[in-house]
N, C-alpha and C positions, 0 to 999 in steps of 0.2 A: 551575589548575583544582582545585576542592574536590569530592571525590566524595560528600561528605555533602550530602544534600538539605536545602534550606532548609525552614523551618517551613511556608511556603506550598506548596512542592512536596509535602511529606509530607501536608498536609491535602488537596491535590488528589488524590493517590494514594488516600488513604483514602475520600474522597468518591466518586470514580469507582468504586472497588471495591464500596462499599456499594450504589451504584445498580445496577451490573451484576449483583450477586448476586441481585437480585430477578428476574432473567431466567434466566440460566444456560444450560447446554448442552441441556437438554431443550427449552427454549423454541426454541433455534436449530434443532434437528432437527425439531421439530414444524412450524415454519414452512417448512422446506425440503421436507418431505414433502407439505405441503398446497399447495405452489406459491405460498406467500405471502412477504411481505417482513418484515424486522424493523423495521417502521414505528414501533412503540411505543418500542423501545429507542433508535432514532435520534432520535425526537422528544424524548424525555426528556433524552438527552445534549445535544441542541441547546438546549433550553430552559434547562438548567442552565449553559450557557456552555462546556461541555467541548469541543464540536466547533470552537468559534471561539476557543479559548484562545490561538492563535498569530496571530490576525488583529489588525492594528494597532488600537489603542484608538480612534483617531479615526473608525473605521468601525464601532464598536460591539463590537469583539472584546476579548479579554482582554489584548492587548498583550504577551503573553509570547513564548515562542519554541518551537523544535522540541523542546527538552528537555521542555517541558510537554506538547506534543502527543504525544510518544512515551510519556509516562506515561499519557495517556488511552488510546492505542491498546493499550498493554500490559495495563493493568488490565481493560479490557473483554474482551480475549482471555483473560486469566487466569481470568475467570469462566466460560469455556467458550462464550462467544457473541461471537466476534470480528466486527468490522465492517470488511470489506475496503474498503468505500467511504471509510473514513477516509484510506486511502492515496491514493486518486485524487482525492478532492474537497478536503478541507481541506489535505492535505499537498502534492499536486502543483498542482492548479488554483489554489487560493487563493494559494499561494506564488508561482506564475508571475505572476498578475495583480497581486499586491501589489508585486512587485519589478520587473516589466517592463511592466505594463499602463499605458495612458494614464490621465490623471486622470479622464476620463469613464468608462473601464472600471472603475477602482477604485471610483468612486462608485456605479456601477450594480450591481456584483457582490459586493463585499466585505461590505456589511451583511447580505446573505443568507447568506454563508458564516459570518458571526459567530454567527448564530442556528441554523444548520443548515437553514434553510428552502430555501436554494439548494444543490442537489447537482449536481455536474458530473463527468462521466466524462472519461477521457483516452485518446486514440487515437494510437498511434505505430506499433505492430507491423503488418506487412503479410505476406500469405502468401508472397510471393516474396523478401522481404527478410530476415525472421528477425532475427538479431542484427546484421545489417549495415544500419545506418540510412542509409548512403550510397546504398543501392539503393531507398530509398523513391520510389515513383512517383506517389503522390497529389499532384496538381498544382493550383495555383490560378492563374488568369489574369484579367486585367481583362475585365469584361463589355464586349462591343463597343458596347453602347448606353450605356455610362457609368453603369450602375446599381450597380456594386460589383464583386464578385468572382464567378467561376465556379469551383467546386471539383469535381474529378472524381478518382475513385480508389476504393480498397477497403482497409479495415482489418480486423484479425483478432485474436481473443481480447481484445475490449474489454469491460471489466467494467461491469455495472450500467447499460447504456444504457437499459434499460426502466424505470429508476427515477430517472433524472437529468433535469434541466431542459435541459442543454446538454452538448456534448462539446467538449473542448479538443483540436483536431486538429492534428497535426504534418504539414505538407505542404511543398511546394516551390513557390516563386514562379517563374513563367515570365516571363522578360525577352524580350519580343518583338523588341527591337532586337538584342540580342547572342545570343539563343538559349540563354543560361545559365540554370541553375536555382539558386535560393538557398533555404535553409531558412526556414520561416515557421510561425507558429502562428495558428489561427483558432478563435474561439468560435462553435460551430454549435448553435443551439437545436435540440432534438430534433424539433420539428415543422417543420423547414425543408423545403420542397418539394425533392425530388430526393435527400433522405436517407432511406434505408431500412435495416433491419437484420433479421437472422434469428439465432435462438439456435443455439449449438453444444452438442450433447449431450455433457455432461461426466460423467466417472466420479468425481465429487466430490459429496458431500452438502453442499449449501450453498444458502441462499436467494438468494445473489447469483449471477447467471448471466453467461455469457460470450457474446459476439455477434460475428458478422461484420457489418460496417457498410459500406454502399455509398453513394457520392456520385456521382450522375449529373447532372453539370452543375448542381449545387446553387447557387442564387443567394444570395450573402451581401452584406450592406451593407458599406460602406467601413470602418465601425468594428468589424467582426468581426476584423480583423487585429490581433493583440496586439502593442502596442508600436511599430508602424511597420515599414516595409519592410526596415530594416537591423538589426532587433533579434531576428530569429528564433533565431539560435544562442544568444545570451545568454538569451533567454526560455526556451529548451528546457533549458539547463543549470541554470537557476534551479529547475526542478522535479525534476531527476533525483536530486540528493542527498537532498532530503526524502522522495522515493519510497523509496529504499533504506533510509533510516534508520527510517521508519515500518513498512516490511516487517519489518525486524529487530525492532522493538518488538512487532509483531503476533506474530512467531514466538516471541519470548521469553515472551509471555503464554501462548500455547498450550502451550509447553514446561512452564511452571510449573503450568498446569492438569493436564497429563498426569502430571507428577511427583507432584502432590498426590493424584491418583486412585490411582496405582500404589503410593505409600507407604501411604496409608490402607488399601488392600486388603491389602498385605503385613503390616500390623500386626494385622489382624483375621482373616485366613485361616489356619486351622490344619489341617494334614494329618497330621503325625507327632508330634502332641502339643505342638507349639510353633508360634508364628506363623511363617509362611514367611519373613518378613523377618529372622528370626534366622539364616537360611542365607545364606552369602556369595554363592552363585550368584544370589540374588535381590537382596541388599543392595548388592553392589558395582556392578552396572550402574546402579542407581538413584542411588547416591552419585556415580559417575562422571558421570552425566548432570547431576546437580546442579552439580558443579564446572564443567562445560562451559557450562551455562546462565548461571551467575553471571559467568563470563568474557565471555560474549556480551553480557550486560546492561551490563557495564562498557564494552565496546567500543561499544555503542550510545549510552550516555550521553556518551562522549568524542566520538563523531561529531556528535551533536546539539549539544554544547557548542561545538565548533569551528565548526559552521555558524552558530550564533547569534552567535558572536564575530566573524563576518565573514571568517574565514580559509578561504575557499572552496577554495583549493588543497589544504590539509591535510585539509579536510572531504571532498574527493573520495576520497582514499585511505581515510580513516577510515570513510566510509559504505560503501564496498565491503567493507572488512574486517568491519564490523559485520554487514552483510547475510549475508556468507559464514558467519561464525561462528554467527550466530543460526539460520540455516537448518539447518546441520549439527547444532547442539545440539538443536534441536527434533525433528529426525528421530530422533536417538538417544534423546531423552527419551520420545517416543511409543513407540518400539520397546521400551524397557525397561519402560514401563508396561503395554504389551500383553503382553509376555512374563511379567511378574509375575502377570498375571491368568490366564495359561494360556488355556484354551479360552474362558473368559469375556471375554478381551480382544477377541474378534471379535464379541461380542454387543453390539447397539446399547444394551441396557439398562445396560451398565457405562460407556458414554460415553468409551471410549478408542480403539476401533477406527475410529470415525467421524472421528478426527483424522488418519488416515494420509494421505489425499489432500491435506488442507489443508497439512500441513507439508511433504509431498513437493513440492508445487507451488513452495514458496519456494526450493527448490534450482534451479528453472528460471527463475522470473520474479521481478522484472521484468528481471533480467539473469542469465544462467546462471552456475553455479559456474565453468565453464570460462572464460568471458569475464572474470570477476573475476580469476582466476589469470593470464590473459593481461595484464590491466591491471597487476597487481602486479609481474609478471615484467618488463614493459617499463618502467613509469614509476617503480617503487620500486627494483627491483634493477638496472635499466639493461641488461637482457638484450635481444638483438635481437628486433625485432617478429616474431611468429610467424604472422601472418595478414594 
């Protein structure tokens, strides 16, 4: 593995950064307060091919990998206008369909992912299951009239359902003969009869909203099932590592944005006759945060490289490490930037206090810090299972 980016990757990073700089944090906050979506930013990123950079070339995508998609996610976030939908649409949904979908599903959906015209949300979490995916109760059964599948259940904290074309739903197949339940994934168009959703009132300033989604005997066609009846678990795992890696990239970008704001303020603000950045009480937390962010960025690149290389066993551990490191680094970076600003750190005008909720969320989702530590303890260190 060479940590030096290729000329193409460097060009991609610069091009995405230049595009995102035209929008910035003020754009994001204005959209959030107006109850609007970041439609213009998404559209421009899609038209430029950035959102589809990891989609196979035969479907109109860039034919690159998760390393490149992570660059896109990081640089947009580093401009202060992160797109959470990158995590759930091109990272999770497109990866699942590209690796586990049928030929017909790939033909139908991947060209839209390549241009950003298709947006798909992802639904796994349930109110009574939390981190325990074995307790998922959303169930699919064969329609008694032979029309396809009937989906029933409820999902919780599902991002962007109000701005996506369909939702990739993790459910369980009901085997009428044996009574057993097997994992499965379904593509559910947002206008499917029997699917409804309602917003969750969040303490986060973001244009992207969270929803509770209900499936009341929703009728789905046969081809809504991703990959076939025996492919559910493999399909699910195909999306989890890209999810963690792009969340890490998203966090790294926000951390860089916060550090830039904090450092610039510390250079300019003078209270005792010198810039406050000359005082170690301000300088050291910012410097420490920078070290942590750079380590997290290396961990993210390594995880993405392992995934692209097809080493999915090593990528699983690396993706969890990257997500953990990036979330912690981002929280510390935002905290240092807010503290450097003093009271101004909590003013919307200065653009750092509004990041607190966004980076704090990454410690919880898509998998909590504690569950990552459980994974590392058990699978890496060989310690007894604790849950």
